[in-house]
C-alpha positions in Angstrom: -5.1 -17.0 -66.1 -4.7 -20.3 -67.8 -4.4 -23.7 -66.0 -0.6 -23.8 -66.4 -0.1 -20.4 -64.8 -2.5 -21.2 -62.0 -0.5 -24.3 -61.2 2.8 -22.4 -61.0 4.6 -22.6 -57.7 7.1 -19.7 -58.0 5.9 -16.3 -58.7 7.4 -14.3 -61.5 9.2 -12.0 -59.0 10.7 -15.0 -57.0 14.2 -16.1 -57.5 14.9 -19.2 -59.7 15.7 -22.6 -58.2 19.4 -22.1 -58.3 22.2 -19.7 -59.0 25.6 -20.2 -60.6 28.9 -18.6 -59.7 32.1 -18.8 -61.9 30.1 -20.1 -64.9 33.3 -20.0 -66.9 35.5 -21.4 -64.2 38.7 -23.0 -65.4 38.9 -25.6 -62.7 38.1 -29.2 -63.3 35.9 -29.1 -60.2 32.1 -28.7 -60.4 30.8 -27.8 -57.0 27.1 -28.3 -56.0 25.2 -27.5 -52.9 21.8 -29.3 -52.7 20.7 -27.7 -49.3 22.1 -24.1 -49.7 19.0 -22.2 -49.3 16.0 -21.9 -46.9 13.7 -19.8 -48.9 10.1 -21.1 -49.1 7.9 -20.1 -52.2 5.4 -17.4 -51.2 2.5 -19.6 -52.3 3.4 -22.1 -49.5 3.5 -19.6 -46.6 5.8 -21.0 -43.9 4.6 -24.6 -44.3 3.4 -24.3 -40.8 6.9 -24.3 -39.5 8.1 -21.7 -36.9 10.4 -18.9 -37.8 13.0 -20.4 -35.3 12.9 -23.9 -36.9 13.4 -22.3 -40.3 16.7 -21.1 -39.1 17.7 -24.7 -38.0 19.3 -27.5 -39.9 15.9 -29.1 -40.7 15.3 -26.3 -43.2 18.9 -26.0 -44.8 22.6 -26.9 -44.4 23.9 -24.2 -42.3 27.1 -22.6 -43.6 27.3 -25.0 -46.6 26.5 -22.3 -49.2 29.0 -20.0 -47.9 31.8 -22.6 -47.9 30.8 -23.7 -51.5 31.0 -20.2 -52.7 34.4 -19.4 -51.0 35.7 -22.7 -52.4 34.6 -21.8 -55.9 36.4 -18.6 -55.6 39.5 -20.3 -54.3 39.6 -23.0 -57.1 38.0 -20.9 -59.9 35.4 -23.5 -60.1 31.8 -23.7 -61.5 29.4 -23.8 -58.6 25.7 -24.2 -58.4 23.8 -23.6 -55.2 20.1 -24.4 -54.6 17.7 -21.6 -53.5 14.8 -23.2 -51.7 14.5 -25.1 -48.4 14.8 -28.7 -48.2 11.4 -28.7 -46.5 9.8 -27.7 -49.8 11.5 -30.5 -51.6 14.9 -32.2 -51.0 17.1 -31.9 -53.9 19.3 -34.7 -52.7 16.5 -37.3 -52.4 15.1 -39.4 -55.2 11.6 -38.2 -56.1 10.0 -41.5 -55.1 11.6 -41.4 -51.6 9.5 -40.7 -48.6 12.1 -38.1 -47.7 11.5 -36.1 -50.9 8.8 -34.0 -49.3 8.8 -34.8 -45.6 6.1 -34.3 -43.0 8.5 -34.5 -40.1 12.2 -33.7 -39.8 14.0 -34.8 -36.6 11.5 -33.4 -34.0 9.9 -30.8 -36.2 6.6 -31.4 -37.8 5.9 -29.9 -41.4 2.1 -29.5 -41.5 2.1 -27.8 -44.8 3.4 -31.1 -46.4 0.7 -33.3 -44.9 -1.6 -34.6 -47.5 0.1 -32.9 -50.4 -1.5 -34.3 -53.6 0.5 -35.5 -56.6 -0.1 -32.3 -58.7 1.5 -30.3 -56.0 4.3 -32.6 -55.5 5.0 -32.6 -59.3 4.9 -28.9 -59.3 7.6 -28.7 -56.7 9.7 -31.2 -58.6 9.1 -29.3 -61.9 10.0 -25.9 -60.8 12.7 -26.6 -58.1 14.2 -30.1 -58.3 14.2 -30.5 -62.1 15.8 -27.1 -63.0 18.6 -27.5 -60.4 19.6 -31.0 -61.6 19.0 -30.1 -65.2 21.7 -27.3 -64.8 24.2 -29.7 -63.2 23.6 -32.2 -66.0 24.0 -29.6 -68.7 27.3 -28.5 -67.3 28.7 -32.0 -67.1 27.4 -32.7 -70.6 29.1 -29.6 -71.9 32.5 -30.7 -70.4 32.1 -34.2 -71.7 31.3 -32.9 -75.2 34.4 -30.6 -75.1 36.8 -33.1 -73.6 37.1 -31.1 -70.4 37.7 -32.8 -67.0 34.9 -32.8 -64.5 35.3 -33.7 -60.7 32.0 -33.5 -58.9 32.1 -32.2 -55.3 28.8 -31.9 -53.3 29.1 -29.6 -50.3 26.9 -30.2 -47.2 26.9 -29.6 -43.4 25.8 -31.7 -40.5 24.6 -31.0 -36.9 27.0 -31.4 -34.0 24.4 -33.5 -32.2 21.7 -35.7 -33.6 18.8 -36.8 -31.5 21.1 -35.9 -28.5 24.1 -37.9 -29.6 27.3 -35.9 -30.1 29.1 -36.4 -33.4 32.9 -36.2 -33.1 33.8 -35.6 -36.6 34.9 -32.3 -37.9 34.4 -33.2 -41.5 33.3 -36.3 -43.4 34.1 -37.8 -46.8 30.9 -39.5 -48.4 30.8 -42.0 -51.4 29.1 -45.0 -52.5 30.4 -47.2 -55.2 33.5 -45.0 -56.1 35.9 -44.0 -53.3 38.6 -42.6 -55.6 38.4 -39.0 -54.7 37.4 -39.8 -51.0 40.5 -41.8 -50.5 42.8 -39.0 -51.7 41.2 -36.4 -49.5 41.0 -38.7 -46.5 44.8 -39.3 -46.9 45.4 -35.5 -47.1 43.5 -34.8 -44.1 45.0 -37.6 -42.0 48.5 -36.5 -43.0 47.9 -33.2 -41.2 46.9 -35.1 -38.0 44.7 -32.2 -36.7 41.2 -33.2 -37.7 38.7 -36.0 -36.8 37.6 -37.1 -40.2 34.7 -39.4 -41.1 35.0 -42.2 -43.7 31.4 -42.3 -44.9 30.4 -40.6 -41.6 28.1 -39.2 -40.4 26.3 -40.4 -43.5 27.0 -42.8 -46.4 25.9 -42.4 -50.1 23.3 -44.8 -51.5 20.8 -44.7 -54.4 17.9 -45.0 -52.0 18.9 -42.0 -49.7 20.8 -39.8 -52.2 20.3 -38.4 -55.6 23.1 -36.0 -56.7 26.1 -38.3 -56.4 24.5 -41.5 -57.7 22.9 -39.6 -60.7 25.7 -37.1 -61.7 28.7 -38.9 -60.3 28.3 -42.6 -60.4 26.2 -43.0 -63.5 28.6 -40.9 -65.5 31.7 -42.5 -64.0 33.3 -39.2 -63.2 35.4 -38.6 -60.1 33.2 -37.3 -57.1 32.9 -37.0 -53.4 30.4 -35.6 -50.9 31.8 -33.3 -48.2 30.1 -32.9 -44.9 31.4 -30.2 -42.6 30.1 -29.8 -39.0 28.0 -26.8 -38.6 29.4 -25.3 -35.4 32.7 -24.9 -37.4 31.2 -22.9 -40.2 28.3 -20.8 -38.8 30.5 -17.7 -38.9 32.5 -16.1 -41.7 35.9 -16.8 -40.1 35.1 -20.5 -40.0 33.7 -20.5 -43.6 36.9 -18.9 -44.8 39.2 -21.3 -42.9 37.4 -24.4 -44.0 37.1 -23.4 -47.6 40.9 -22.8 -47.6 41.5 -26.2 -46.1 39.3 -28.1 -48.5 41.0 -26.3 -51.4 44.3 -27.5 -50.1 43.1 -31.1 -49.6 41.6 -31.2 -53.0 45.0 -30.4 -54.6 46.0 -34.2 -55.0 42.6 -34.8 -56.6 43.1 -32.1 -59.3 46.6 -33.5 -59.9 45.3 -37.0 -60.4 42.0 -36.4 -62.2 42.1 -32.9 -63.6 43.5 -33.6 -67.0 40.3 -35.0 -68.6 
């Protein structure tokens, strides 16, 4: 075995870093899901994390992948969902961030990430982070070269409580320097008068804490938004169906305004 093969993180029989649905989708929307999966590469074992904790939000965004895929179906939109757990490498954190490969998430220690050397960190970035973001960039490049519209939507979910504090929002719209899409969606949600919606809550986008929107949305100047849905609303299929349908409806004004390229 040569040195390159010895350093490989993913086995030849393990799934790639991402999968795509609706590769030929006709919608202007490009859907991404940075924390879709909770798989851990076989080489890393369980990272010292219990099976119960690997089911929790510390390992993935519960329900987010299912909503993203249903939303892709509803919109006929290109979607890319990430395969591996955020505990291996967080695909929505800059690589130089302390949160890129964490040693503790909320109250959960990640022993397998303690003392990780630069070669191992680079391997995770090379085989998981880079292919995922490379695919997003390639799709956005393709659209730009063809004069096709692109509206980036990043789908996430959040815990009903964080460190014991209840979160009242059903859904949140996240943005940094560009609030164009968020403002339209916020207006659509508020017009229905049924939901508690966060305006940059429970999180806000910044270049120090986020990667996907600053890199693929802000730097390109394309319309974009981050969606955060409370996990207890989308743990089951019926909630996933309902929230995908609502979000598709709320994105209607966005497609009208920005979907012509």
